[in-house]
PyMOL CGO cylinders between C-alpha atoms (Angstrom):
from pymol import cmd
from pymol.cgo import CYLINDER

trace = [
    CYLINDER, 3.01, 1.12, 0.47, 4.67, 4.16, 1.96, 0.3, 1, 1, 1, 1, 1, 1,
    CYLINDER, 4.67, 4.16, 1.96, 7.89, 5.39, 0.38, 0.3, 1, 1, 1, 1, 1, 1,
    CYLINDER, 7.89, 5.39, 0.38, 10.91, 4.73, 2.65, 0.3, 1, 1, 1, 1, 1, 1,
    CYLINDER, 10.91, 4.73, 2.65, 12.12, 8.33, 2.20, 0.3, 1, 1, 1, 1, 1, 1,
    CYLINDER, 12.12, 8.33, 2.20, 8.74, 9.64, 3.35, 0.3, 1, 1, 1, 1, 1, 1,
    CYLINDER, 8.74, 9.64, 3.35, 8.88, 7.34, 6.38, 0.3, 1, 1, 1, 1, 1, 1,
    CYLINDER, 8.88, 7.34, 6.38, 12.34, 8.61, 7.31, 0.3, 1, 1, 1, 1, 1, 1,
    CYLINDER, 12.34, 8.61, 7.31, 11.30, 12.25, 6.84, 0.3, 1, 1, 1, 1, 1, 1,
    CYLINDER, 11.30, 12.25, 6.84, 8.24, 11.66, 9.00, 0.3, 1, 1, 1, 1, 1, 1,
    CYLINDER, 8.24, 11.66, 9.00, 10.42, 10.23, 11.76, 0.3, 1, 1, 1, 1, 1, 1,
    CYLINDER, 10.42, 10.23, 11.76, 12.82, 13.19, 11.52, 0.3, 1, 1, 1, 1, 1, 1,
    CYLINDER, 12.82, 13.19, 11.52, 9.94, 15.64, 11.84, 0.3, 1, 1, 1, 1, 1, 1,
    CYLINDER, 9.94, 15.64, 11.84, 8.42, 13.71, 14.72, 0.3, 1, 1, 1, 1, 1, 1,
    CYLINDER, 8.42, 13.71, 14.72, 11.79, 13.87, 16.49, 0.3, 1, 1, 1, 1, 1, 1,
    CYLINDER, 11.79, 13.87, 16.49, 11.95, 17.62, 15.84, 0.3, 1, 1, 1, 1, 1, 1,
    CYLINDER, 11.95, 17.62, 15.84, 8.47, 17.93, 17.34, 0.3, 1, 1, 1, 1, 1, 1,
    CYLINDER, 8.47, 17.93, 17.34, 9.64, 16.17, 20.50, 0.3, 1, 1, 1, 1, 1, 1,
    CYLINDER, 9.64, 16.17, 20.50, 12.71, 18.40, 20.76, 0.3, 1, 1, 1, 1, 1, 1,
    CYLINDER, 12.71, 18.40, 20.76, 10.55, 21.52, 20.52, 0.3, 1, 1, 1, 1, 1, 1,
    CYLINDER, 10.55, 21.52, 20.52, 8.28, 20.16, 23.25, 0.3, 1, 1, 1, 1, 1, 1,
    CYLINDER, 8.28, 20.16, 23.25, 11.24, 19.48, 25.56, 0.3, 1, 1, 1, 1, 1, 1,
    CYLINDER, 11.24, 19.48, 25.56, 12.65, 22.94, 24.86, 0.3, 1, 1, 1, 1, 1, 1,
    CYLINDER, 12.65, 22.94, 24.86, 9.27, 24.47, 25.72, 0.3, 1, 1, 1, 1, 1, 1,
    CYLINDER, 9.27, 24.47, 25.72, 9.44, 22.80, 29.12, 0.3, 1, 1, 1, 1, 1, 1,
    CYLINDER, 9.44, 22.80, 29.12, 12.92, 24.18, 29.74, 0.3, 1, 1, 1, 1, 1, 1,
    CYLINDER, 12.92, 24.18, 29.74, 11.92, 27.68, 28.60, 0.3, 1, 1, 1, 1, 1, 1,
    CYLINDER, 11.92, 27.68, 28.60, 8.95, 27.69, 30.96, 0.3, 1, 1, 1, 1, 1, 1,
    CYLINDER, 8.95, 27.69, 30.96, 11.15, 26.54, 33.85, 0.3, 1, 1, 1, 1, 1, 1,
    CYLINDER, 11.15, 26.54, 33.85, 13.43, 29.50, 33.21, 0.3, 1, 1, 1, 1, 1, 1,
    CYLINDER, 13.43, 29.50, 33.21, 10.47, 31.88, 33.14, 0.3, 1, 1, 1, 1, 1, 1,
    CYLINDER, 10.47, 31.88, 33.14, 10.68, 32.55, 29.39, 0.3, 1, 1, 1, 1, 1, 1,
    CYLINDER, 10.68, 32.55, 29.39, 6.99, 32.04, 28.65, 0.3, 1, 1, 1, 1, 1, 1,
    CYLINDER, 6.99, 32.04, 28.65, 7.17, 33.71, 25.24, 0.3, 1, 1, 1, 1, 1, 1,
    CYLINDER, 7.17, 33.71, 25.24, 9.74, 31.17, 24.07, 0.3, 1, 1, 1, 1, 1, 1,
    CYLINDER, 9.74, 31.17, 24.07, 7.80, 28.35, 25.71, 0.3, 1, 1, 1, 1, 1, 1,
    CYLINDER, 7.80, 28.35, 25.71, 4.72, 29.33, 23.70, 0.3, 1, 1, 1, 1, 1, 1,
    CYLINDER, 4.72, 29.33, 23.70, 6.78, 29.44, 20.52, 0.3, 1, 1, 1, 1, 1, 1,
    CYLINDER, 6.78, 29.44, 20.52, 8.33, 26.01, 21.07, 0.3, 1, 1, 1, 1, 1, 1,
    CYLINDER, 8.33, 26.01, 21.07, 5.01, 24.42, 22.09, 0.3, 1, 1, 1, 1, 1, 1,
    CYLINDER, 5.01, 24.42, 22.09, 3.41, 25.69, 18.88, 0.3, 1, 1, 1, 1, 1, 1,
    CYLINDER, 3.41, 25.69, 18.88, 6.29, 24.46, 16.77, 0.3, 1, 1, 1, 1, 1, 1,
    CYLINDER, 6.29, 24.46, 16.77, 6.12, 21.09, 18.46, 0.3, 1, 1, 1, 1, 1, 1,
    CYLINDER, 6.12, 21.09, 18.46, 2.57, 20.76, 17.12, 0.3, 1, 1, 1, 1, 1, 1,
    CYLINDER, 2.57, 20.76, 17.12, 3.55, 22.21, 13.75, 0.3, 1, 1, 1, 1, 1, 1,
    CYLINDER, 3.55, 22.21, 13.75, 6.37, 19.70, 13.24, 0.3, 1, 1, 1, 1, 1, 1,
    CYLINDER, 6.37, 19.70, 13.24, 4.10, 16.85, 14.33, 0.3, 1, 1, 1, 1, 1, 1,
    CYLINDER, 4.10, 16.85, 14.33, 1.66, 17.93, 11.61, 0.3, 1, 1, 1, 1, 1, 1,
    CYLINDER, 1.66, 17.93, 11.61, 4.52, 18.04, 9.10, 0.3, 1, 1, 1, 1, 1, 1,
    CYLINDER, 4.52, 18.04, 9.10, 5.40, 14.47, 10.13, 0.3, 1, 1, 1, 1, 1, 1,
    CYLINDER, 5.40, 14.47, 10.13, 1.93, 13.47, 8.92, 0.3, 1, 1, 1, 1, 1, 1,
    CYLINDER, 1.93, 13.47, 8.92, 2.33, 15.44, 5.71, 0.3, 1, 1, 1, 1, 1, 1,
    CYLINDER, 2.33, 15.44, 5.71, 5.63, 13.70, 5.02, 0.3, 1, 1, 1, 1, 1, 1,
    CYLINDER, 5.63, 13.70, 5.02, 3.84, 10.35, 4.90, 0.3, 1, 1, 1, 1, 1, 1,
    CYLINDER, 3.84, 10.35, 4.90, 1.51, 11.82, 2.28, 0.3, 1, 1, 1, 1, 1, 1,
    CYLINDER, 1.51, 11.82, 2.28, 4.45, 13.16, 0.27, 0.3, 1, 1, 1, 1, 1, 1,
    CYLINDER, 4.45, 13.16, 0.27, 3.09, 16.69, 0.78, 0.3, 1, 1, 1, 1, 1, 1,
    CYLINDER, 3.09, 16.69, 0.78, 4.65, 19.91, 2.03, 0.3, 1, 1, 1, 1, 1, 1,
    CYLINDER, 4.65, 19.91, 2.03, 3.83, 23.57, 1.82, 0.3, 1, 1, 1, 1, 1, 1,
    CYLINDER, 3.83, 23.57, 1.82, 5.75, 26.81, 2.16, 0.3, 1, 1, 1, 1, 1, 1,
    CYLINDER, 5.75, 26.81, 2.16, 3.10, 28.60, 4.22, 0.3, 1, 1, 1, 1, 1, 1,
    CYLINDER, 3.10, 28.60, 4.22, 2.02, 27.73, 7.74, 0.3, 1, 1, 1, 1, 1, 1,
    CYLINDER, 2.02, 27.73, 7.74, -1.60, 28.32, 6.85, 0.3, 1, 1, 1, 1, 1, 1,
    CYLINDER, -1.60, 28.32, 6.85, -1.40, 25.74, 4.08, 0.3, 1, 1, 1, 1, 1, 1,
    CYLINDER, -1.40, 25.74, 4.08, 0.13, 23.16, 6.42, 0.3, 1, 1, 1, 1, 1, 1,
    CYLINDER, 0.13, 23.16, 6.42, -2.60, 23.69, 9.02, 0.3, 1, 1, 1, 1, 1, 1,
    CYLINDER, -2.60, 23.69, 9.02, -5.31, 23.80, 6.33, 0.3, 1, 1, 1, 1, 1, 1,
    CYLINDER, -5.31, 23.80, 6.33, -4.18, 20.49, 4.85, 0.3, 1, 1, 1, 1, 1, 1,
    CYLINDER, -4.18, 20.49, 4.85, -4.05, 18.95, 8.33, 0.3, 1, 1, 1, 1, 1, 1,
    CYLINDER, -4.05, 18.95, 8.33, -7.60, 20.06, 9.06, 0.3, 1, 1, 1, 1, 1, 1,
    CYLINDER, -7.60, 20.06, 9.06, -8.99, 18.93, 5.73, 0.3, 1, 1, 1, 1, 1, 1,
    CYLINDER, -8.99, 18.93, 5.73, -7.15, 15.62, 5.46, 0.3, 1, 1, 1, 1, 1, 1,
    CYLINDER, -7.15, 15.62, 5.46, -6.96, 14.50, 9.08, 0.3, 1, 1, 1, 1, 1, 1,
    CYLINDER, -6.96, 14.50, 9.08, -9.39, 16.41, 11.30, 0.3, 1, 1, 1, 1, 1, 1,
    CYLINDER, -9.39, 16.41, 11.30, -12.35, 16.76, 8.93, 0.3, 1, 1, 1, 1, 1, 1,
    CYLINDER, -12.35, 16.76, 8.93, -11.88, 13.17, 7.80, 0.3, 1, 1, 1, 1, 1, 1,
    CYLINDER, -11.88, 13.17, 7.80, -12.10, 11.98, 11.43, 0.3, 1, 1, 1, 1, 1, 1,
    CYLINDER, -12.10, 11.98, 11.43, -8.56, 10.57, 11.52, 0.3, 1, 1, 1, 1, 1, 1,
    CYLINDER, -8.56, 10.57, 11.52, -7.47, 13.01, 14.24, 0.3, 1, 1, 1, 1, 1, 1,
    CYLINDER, -7.47, 13.01, 14.24, -9.88, 14.35, 16.88, 0.3, 1, 1, 1, 1, 1, 1,
    CYLINDER, -9.88, 14.35, 16.88, -11.28, 17.87, 16.38, 0.3, 1, 1, 1, 1, 1, 1,
    CYLINDER, -11.28, 17.87, 16.38, -9.94, 18.99, 19.77, 0.3, 1, 1, 1, 1, 1, 1,
    CYLINDER, -9.94, 18.99, 19.77, -6.42, 18.88, 18.33, 0.3, 1, 1, 1, 1, 1, 1,
    CYLINDER, -6.42, 18.88, 18.33, -7.34, 21.56, 15.81, 0.3, 1, 1, 1, 1, 1, 1,
    CYLINDER, -7.34, 21.56, 15.81, -8.34, 23.87, 18.68, 0.3, 1, 1, 1, 1, 1, 1,
    CYLINDER, -8.34, 23.87, 18.68, -5.01, 23.15, 20.39, 0.3, 1, 1, 1, 1, 1, 1,
    CYLINDER, -5.01, 23.15, 20.39, -3.10, 24.28, 17.30, 0.3, 1, 1, 1, 1, 1, 1,
    CYLINDER, -3.10, 24.28, 17.30, -5.26, 27.41, 16.95, 0.3, 1, 1, 1, 1, 1, 1,
    CYLINDER, -5.26, 27.41, 16.95, -4.76, 28.34, 20.61, 0.3, 1, 1, 1, 1, 1, 1,
    CYLINDER, -4.76, 28.34, 20.61, -1.01, 27.70, 20.45, 0.3, 1, 1, 1, 1, 1, 1,
    CYLINDER, -1.01, 27.70, 20.45, -0.78, 29.73, 17.24, 0.3, 1, 1, 1, 1, 1, 1,
    CYLINDER, -0.78, 29.73, 17.24, -2.48, 32.70, 18.91, 0.3, 1, 1, 1, 1, 1, 1,
    CYLINDER, -2.48, 32.70, 18.91, -0.09, 32.46, 21.85, 0.3, 1, 1, 1, 1, 1, 1,
    CYLINDER, -0.09, 32.46, 21.85, 2.91, 32.18, 19.55, 0.3, 1, 1, 1, 1, 1, 1,
    CYLINDER, 2.91, 32.18, 19.55, 1.83, 35.15, 17.46, 0.3, 1, 1, 1, 1, 1, 1,
    CYLINDER, 1.83, 35.15, 17.46, 1.34, 37.27, 20.56, 0.3, 1, 1, 1, 1, 1, 1,
    CYLINDER, 1.34, 37.27, 20.56, 4.60, 36.11, 22.10, 0.3, 1, 1, 1, 1, 1, 1,
    CYLINDER, 4.60, 36.11, 22.10, 6.63, 36.57, 18.92, 0.3, 1, 1, 1, 1, 1, 1,
    CYLINDER, 6.63, 36.57, 18.92, 5.16, 39.69, 17.35, 0.3, 1, 1, 1, 1, 1, 1,
    CYLINDER, 5.16, 39.69, 17.35, 3.26, 41.80, 19.88, 0.3, 1, 1, 1, 1, 1, 1,
    CYLINDER, 3.26, 41.80, 19.88, 5.57, 44.02, 21.91, 0.3, 1, 1, 1, 1, 1, 1,
    CYLINDER, 5.57, 44.02, 21.91, 2.89, 44.49, 24.55, 0.3, 1, 1, 1, 1, 1, 1,
    CYLINDER, 2.89, 44.49, 24.55, 1.90, 40.83, 24.86, 0.3, 1, 1, 1, 1, 1, 1,
    CYLINDER, 1.90, 40.83, 24.86, 2.59, 39.36, 28.26, 0.3, 1, 1, 1, 1, 1, 1,
    CYLINDER, 2.59, 39.36, 28.26, 2.71, 35.58, 28.17, 0.3, 1, 1, 1, 1, 1, 1,
    CYLINDER, 2.71, 35.58, 28.17, 1.84, 33.90, 31.47, 0.3, 1, 1, 1, 1, 1, 1,
    CYLINDER, 1.84, 33.90, 31.47, 3.01, 30.75, 33.16, 0.3, 1, 1, 1, 1, 1, 1,
    CYLINDER, 3.01, 30.75, 33.16, -0.52, 29.33, 32.99, 0.3, 1, 1, 1, 1, 1, 1,
    CYLINDER, -0.52, 29.33, 32.99, -0.75, 29.95, 29.24, 0.3, 1, 1, 1, 1, 1, 1,
    CYLINDER, -0.75, 29.95, 29.24, 2.68, 28.41, 28.61, 0.3, 1, 1, 1, 1, 1, 1,
    CYLINDER, 2.68, 28.41, 28.61, 1.85, 25.40, 30.78, 0.3, 1, 1, 1, 1, 1, 1,
    CYLINDER, 1.85, 25.40, 30.78, -1.42, 24.83, 28.89, 0.3, 1, 1, 1, 1, 1, 1,
    CYLINDER, -1.42, 24.83, 28.89, 0.36, 25.05, 25.54, 0.3, 1, 1, 1, 1, 1, 1,
    CYLINDER, 0.36, 25.05, 25.54, 3.01, 22.60, 26.75, 0.3, 1, 1, 1, 1, 1, 1,
    CYLINDER, 3.01, 22.60, 26.75, 0.40, 20.12, 27.99, 0.3, 1, 1, 1, 1, 1, 1,
    CYLINDER, 0.40, 20.12, 27.99, -1.41, 20.44, 24.67, 0.3, 1, 1, 1, 1, 1, 1,
    CYLINDER, -1.41, 20.44, 24.67, 1.82, 19.99, 22.71, 0.3, 1, 1, 1, 1, 1, 1,
    CYLINDER, 1.82, 19.99, 22.71, 2.45, 16.74, 24.56, 0.3, 1, 1, 1, 1, 1, 1,
    CYLINDER, 2.45, 16.74, 24.56, -1.07, 15.47, 23.89, 0.3, 1, 1, 1, 1, 1, 1,
    CYLINDER, -1.07, 15.47, 23.89, -0.80, 16.54, 20.26, 0.3, 1, 1, 1, 1, 1, 1,
    CYLINDER, -0.80, 16.54, 20.26, 2.55, 14.80, 19.81, 0.3, 1, 1, 1, 1, 1, 1,
    CYLINDER, 2.55, 14.80, 19.81, 1.26, 11.59, 21.35, 0.3, 1, 1, 1, 1, 1, 1,
    CYLINDER, 1.26, 11.59, 21.35, -1.88, 11.60, 19.20, 0.3, 1, 1, 1, 1, 1, 1,
    CYLINDER, -1.88, 11.60, 19.20, 0.11, 12.08, 16.00, 0.3, 1, 1, 1, 1, 1, 1,
    CYLINDER, 0.11, 12.08, 16.00, 2.66, 9.48, 17.04, 0.3, 1, 1, 1, 1, 1, 1,
    CYLINDER, 2.66, 9.48, 17.04, -0.14, 7.02, 17.78, 0.3, 1, 1, 1, 1, 1, 1,
    CYLINDER, -0.14, 7.02, 17.78, -1.76, 7.71, 14.41, 0.3, 1, 1, 1, 1, 1, 1,
    CYLINDER, -1.76, 7.71, 14.41, 1.55, 7.18, 12.59, 0.3, 1, 1, 1, 1, 1, 1,
    CYLINDER, 1.55, 7.18, 12.59, 2.19, 3.95, 14.52, 0.3, 1, 1, 1, 1, 1, 1,
    CYLINDER, 2.19, 3.95, 14.52, -1.26, 2.63, 13.54, 0.3, 1, 1, 1, 1, 1, 1,
    CYLINDER, -1.26, 2.63, 13.54, -0.65, 3.61, 9.93, 0.3, 1, 1, 1, 1, 1, 1,
    CYLINDER, -0.65, 3.61, 9.93, 2.68, 1.77, 9.96, 0.3, 1, 1, 1, 1, 1, 1,
    CYLINDER, 2.68, 1.77, 9.96, 1.05, -1.27, 11.53, 0.3, 1, 1, 1, 1, 1, 1,
    CYLINDER, 1.05, -1.27, 11.53, -1.75, -1.28, 8.93, 0.3, 1, 1, 1, 1, 1, 1,
    CYLINDER, -1.75, -1.28, 8.93, 0.86, -1.29, 6.18, 0.3, 1, 1, 1, 1, 1, 1,
    CYLINDER, 0.86, -1.29, 6.18, 3.11, -3.85, 7.93, 0.3, 1, 1, 1, 1, 1, 1,
    CYLINDER, 3.11, -3.85, 7.93, 5.94, -1.34, 8.32, 0.3, 1, 1, 1, 1, 1, 1,
    CYLINDER, 5.94, -1.34, 8.32, 8.36, -2.14, 11.11, 0.3, 1, 1, 1, 1, 1, 1,
    CYLINDER, 8.36, -2.14, 11.11, 9.64, 1.23, 12.37, 0.3, 1, 1, 1, 1, 1, 1,
    CYLINDER, 9.64, 1.23, 12.37, 10.54, 2.32, 15.90, 0.3, 1, 1, 1, 1, 1, 1,
    CYLINDER, 10.54, 2.32, 15.90, 9.10, 5.76, 16.51, 0.3, 1, 1, 1, 1, 1, 1,
    CYLINDER, 9.10, 5.76, 16.51, 10.80, 5.98, 19.94, 0.3, 1, 1, 1, 1, 1, 1,
    CYLINDER, 10.80, 5.98, 19.94, 14.40, 5.58, 18.83, 0.3, 1, 1, 1, 1, 1, 1,
    CYLINDER, 14.40, 5.58, 18.83, 15.13, 9.32, 18.82, 0.3, 1, 1, 1, 1, 1, 1,
    CYLINDER, 15.13, 9.32, 18.82, 13.13, 10.29, 21.91, 0.3, 1, 1, 1, 1, 1, 1,
]
cmd.load_cgo(trace, "trace")
């Protein structure tokens, strides 16, 4: 049985993921593709942390979070491999957008990251919902959306 505090933390992180996704959309509309890339990446990152919360796990480094996700969810076949590529691509865009003075984020790149963030969010949300159902946990994952 999942700990109720872990369930609540997972829901908080899932909500944070959704907020980042919605902010990415707004940033892209305003032509701020660097910020859109950043928010799309963090949408995926917080969705991953929602999964980790259910496992009672957290890490200080981004690489550890992504590594745990790949090992525990992707490599185990719980989440499709294509979602790992989405995180890698979004991470590259975010790094360029955030740290490279000469990087020029494009609308197309930001749009792709936003589409991927939405797919990623929905896949994680679906996985969490199935996990709750399997453990007879009655939680509404849409209440904060």
